[in-house]
KEKE-3310 file (N, C-alpha, C; in steps of 0.2 Angstrom, whole numbers, plus 5000, padded with zeros to 4 digits):
npx = (6454:6437:6420:6410:6400:6387:6384:6382:6372:6361:6348:6335:6323:6326:6334:6324:6315:6324:6324:6311:6306:6316:6328:6337:6353:6366:6381:6394:6401:6394:6378:6369:6357:6347:6339:6329:6332:6332:6336:6353:6358:6365:6366:6375:6376:6383:6383:6386:6382:6379:6382:6393:6404:6414:6414:6426:6430:6419:6419:6431:6429:6418:6425:6434:6424:6419:6430:6432:6421:6422:6433:6427:6418:6419:6414:6401:6383:6373:6358:6353:6349:6359:6364:6376:6378:6387:6391:6394:6405:6413:6422:6434:6438:6449:6454:6454:6446:6434:6432:6431:6419:6410:6410:6406:6393:6387:6389:6380:6368:6367:6373:6384:6393:6395:6404:6409:6422:6433)
npy = (5784:5784:5785:5798:5793:5798:5801:5789:5778:5767:5762:5751:5756:5768:5764:5757:5768:5775:5766:5766:5779:5787:5795:5788:5786:5780:5773:5763:5757:5760:5763:5776:5781:5793:5805:5818:5824:5828:5846:5851:5839:5823:5807:5792:5777:5761:5748:5731:5718:5701:5694:5699:5693:5684:5687:5693:5700:5708:5716:5723:5730:5738:5745:5753:5761:5768:5775:5783:5791:5797:5806:5815:5820:5834:5842:5838:5841:5845:5837:5826:5809:5796:5782:5771:5759:5745:5740:5727:5731:5737:5728:5728:5740:5753:5762:5776:5776:5773:5783:5794:5790:5791:5804:5809:5805:5811:5824:5824:5822:5834:5836:5841:5854:5871:5872:5859:5855:5852)
npz = (5972:5975:5969:5977:5990:5991:5978:5971:5962:5969:5974:5969:5965:5959:5948:5941:5938:5929:5918:5914:5913:5909:5897:5884:5876:5865:5860:5852:5863:5875:5884:5889:5901:5907:5918:5924:5941:5958:5961:5961:5965:5961:5954:5950:5941:5936:5925:5919:5908:5910:5898:5893:5899:5911:5929:5933:5922:5919:5931:5929:5918:5923:5933:5925:5919:5930:5934:5923:5923:5935:5932:5924:5932:5938:5928:5925:5925:5939:5946:5940:5937:5932:5922:5916:5904:5899:5883:5870:5862:5871:5876:5868:5870:5876:5891:5887:5876:5882:5891:5882:5875:5886:5888:5876:5875:5886:5882:5871:5878:5883:5896:5901:5910:5904:5889:5889:5884:5891)
capx = (6449:6431:6415:6407:6394:6380:6383:6381:6365:6360:6342:6332:6318:6329:6335:6317:6313:6328:6322:6304:6304:6322:6329:6343:6358:6370:6386:6396:6403:6390:6372:6368:6351:6347:6332:6330:6331:6332:6341:6359:6360:6366:6368:6377:6376:6386:6381:6389:6378:6383:6384:6400:6410:6413:6414:6432:6430:6414:6421:6436:6425:6414:6430:6436:6418:6418:6435:6431:6416:6425:6437:6423:6413:6418:6410:6394:6378:6369:6351:6351:6351:6363:6366:6380:6378:6392:6389:6399:6410:6418:6427:6440:6440:6454:6452:6453:6440:6428:6431:6428:6412:6406:6410:6402:6386:6385:6388:6374:6362:6368:6373:6391:6393:6399:6405:6411:6428:6439)
capy = (5788:5781:5790:5799:5789:5802:5801:5782:5776:5761:5759:5748:5760:5773:5760:5756:5774:5777:5762:5767:5786:5790:5795:5785:5788:5775:5772:5756:5755:5762:5766:5781:5782:5799:5807:5824:5823:5834:5851:5851:5832:5819:5800:5788:5770:5758:5741:5727:5712:5694:5692:5702:5689:5682:5692:5697:5704:5713:5721:5727:5735:5743:5750:5758:5766:5772:5780:5788:5796:5801:5811:5819:5823:5841:5845:5835:5845:5842:5837:5820:5802:5793:5775:5769:5752:5743:5736:5722:5735:5740:5723:5729:5747:5754:5767:5782:5776:5773:5790:5797:5788:5794:5812:5811:5803:5817:5830:5823:5823:5841:5836:5844:5861:5875:5868:5852:5853:5852)
capz = (5975:5972:5968:5983:5992:5990:5971:5969:5961:5972:5975:5964:5962:5954:5942:5937:5936:5924:5913:5912:5911:5907:5890:5883:5871:5865:5855:5851:5869:5881:5884:5894:5903:5911:5920:5929:5948:5963:5959:5965:5967:5955:5956:5944:5941:5931:5924:5914:5908:5910:5891:5891:5901:5918:5934:5933:5916:5920:5936:5927:5914:5928:5936:5920:5918:5935:5934:5917:5925:5940:5929:5921:5937:5939:5922:5924:5928:5944:5945:5936:5938:5926:5922:5911:5903:5895:5877:5868:5860:5877:5878:5865:5871:5881:5895:5884:5872:5887:5893:5876:5874:5891:5887:5870:5877:5891:5878:5867:5882:5886:5903:5903:5911:5899:5882:5889:5880:5895)
cpx = (6442:6426:6412:6401:6388:6379:6383:6374:6365:6353:6338:6326:6320:6331:6329:6315:6317:6326:6315:6303:6310:6323:6336:6347:6363:6376:6389:6398:6398:6383:6371:6360:6351:6340:6333:6328:6331:6338:6347:6361:6360:6368:6370:6378:6380:6385:6384:6385:6382:6385:6391:6406:6409:6415:6420:6432:6425:6416:6427:6433:6422:6419:6432:6430:6418:6424:6435:6426:6419:6430:6433:6418:6413:6414:6403:6389:6375:6362:6348:6353:6354:6364:6369:6380:6383:6389:6395:6405:6415:6423:6434:6442:6445:6451:6450:6447:6434:6427:6428:6421:6407:6405:6406:6394:6383:6384:6381:6368:6362:6368:6380:6390:6397:6399:6407:6417:6434:6442)
cpy = (5785:5787:5791:5795:5792:5802:5794:5781:5769:5758:5757:5752:5765:5770:5759:5762:5776:5773:5764:5774:5790:5790:5791:5787:5782:5776:5765:5753:5755:5764:5770:5782:5788:5802:5813:5822:5829:5839:5850:5844:5828:5812:5796:5781:5767:5750:5737:5720:5706:5692:5694:5698:5687:5688:5696:5702:5710:5718:5725:5732:5741:5748:5755:5763:5771:5778:5785:5793:5800:5807:5816:5823:5830:5845:5842:5839:5841:5841:5831:5814:5799:5786:5774:5761:5750:5738:5731:5726:5737:5734:5725:5737:5748:5760:5774:5782:5776:5780:5795:5796:5791:5801:5813:5810:5809:5823:5830:5825:5830:5841:5838:5851:5865:5871:5861:5850:5853:5845)
cpz = (5971:5972:5975:5984:5990:5982:5968:5968:5964:5973:5969:5961:5957:5948:5937:5934:5929:5917:5910:5910:5908:5900:5889:5876:5871:5859:5855:5858:5875:5879:5890:5895:5908:5912:5925:5936:5952:5961:5964:5968:5961:5958:5949:5945:5935:5931:5918:5914:5908:5903:5890:5894:5909:5923:5934:5928:5917:5926:5934:5922:5918:5931:5932:5919:5923:5936:5929:5919:5930:5938:5926:5926:5938:5934:5921:5928:5934:5942:5941:5939:5932:5927:5915:5910:5898:5889:5875:5866:5865:5878:5874:5866:5877:5886:5892:5880:5876:5889:5888:5875:5879:5890:5881:5871:5882:5887:5874:5871:5885:5894:5906:5904:5906:5892:5883:5886:5884:5896)
residu = (MET:SER:LEU:PRO:ARG:GLN:GLU:ARG:LEU:ARG:GLU:ARG:GLY:LYS:PHE:THR:LEU:LEU:PHE:LYS:LYS:GLY:LYS:SER:LEU:ALA:ASP:ARG:ASN:LEU:VAL:LEU:TYR:PHE:TYR:PRO:TRP:GLU:PRO:GLY:HIS:ARG:GLU:ALA:GLY:PHE:SER:VAL:GLY:LYS:LYS:LEU:GLY:LYS:ALA:VAL:ILE:ARG:ASN:ARG:ILE:ARG:ARG:LYS:MET:LYS:GLU:ALA:TYR:ARG:ASN:LEU:LEU:PRO:ASN:VAL:LYS:ASN:GLY:TYR:LEU:LEU:LEU:PHE:ILE:GLY:ARG:ARG:GLY:ILE:LEU:GLN:ALA:ASP:PHE:ASN:GLU:ILE:GLN:ALA:SER:GLU:LYS:LYS:LEU:LEU:GLN:LYS:ALA:ASN:LEU:LEU:LYS:GLY:ASP:GLY:LYS:SER)
# end
């Protein structure tokens, strides 16, 4: 199952907005950019730079990032634009490490519902 269409960050203007006005947090695997958006609405984007490898490797990393986010989706607050960017450390990370990184960054940003310990 993929991310619902209405929750995918696709427009260039929103990416630009995130980079210019959004806040960012990072760990060794990921960078998270986030910015308040329409109440009750959220969109998430995933990016992996060319420095991390050829297309096959980048796409595999992006698929893992999307699936990790999809598992966390019920606990993520609405009303935000989110952008996850893979860093060099993600090359050695397995799926569980990627999911833990995403969860940790979302907790730091206070973007998880409740206590976020589910």
